[in-house]
N, C-alpha and C positions, 0 to 999 in steps of 0.2 A: 504494500500500500504506500502510495506517495503522499506527502503532505502538500496541501494546497499552497500555491504560491502566494506569499505575502506581498502586499503592495507598498512596502517600505513603512508599514504602520503596524500597530498592534492587532490588526484584523486582516483576514484574507480579503481578496477582491470579491469573492463570492459572498462573504459575510457583509461586506459593505453594500453590495447590490441588494441584499435581502433586508436591509434596514427599513423600518417604517418611515412615513413622511416626516415625522418629528421624533427626535431622540433627546434623552436627558444629557446633561453636561458630561457625566462620567463616560457615557457611550461615545459621545462626540470626541472627547479627549482621547479615548482608547483608539478610535478610528484614526486619529491623527498622530498617535504615538506619543501623546502628552499625558503626564501623570495628573492625578486628581487635583492636587494642590496647585500646580501650575495652571491647569485649566481654569479653576476658579479665580486665580490671580489675574489671568488674562481677561476674563470676562469682567471682573471688577474694574480693571484699568481701561476697558473698552478696546482692547487690542486683540481679542480672539480672532483668529484668521478667517472665520466665516461669520455670516450674519447670525444673530441670536434673536429670539423672541421672548420678551418678558410677559408672562401670562399670570398676572397677580403676583404672588410670591415665588412662582416657578419660572425658571428659564429653560426654554427648549431650543433645539437647534434643528432647522430644516435640513434634511439629508441631501437635498439637491445641491446646496452649497458645499457640503462635504465631498460629494461625488465629483463635482466640478473641480474643486481644488486638487483632489487626488487623481484626477484623470480617469475616473471610472465612468464609462459611457452610460448616459441616461437612456431608458427605453424610448423607443420611437413613438 
């Protein structure tokens, strides 16, 4: 059995393709290969590399931005 190719991140390309439309910060950070503390720091500073959505007290990340940044093709 071969291991799925990683896209330079903490997730395989297939795992990234299968993400729902919105993910939490931990999942987004993992997809980008960023640890939890650094992910939250970047969001607080407004420098997270993809757009985020603040929904009340919760911050979500649209996966379209993650996929674009990582070069994972979006479905047609």
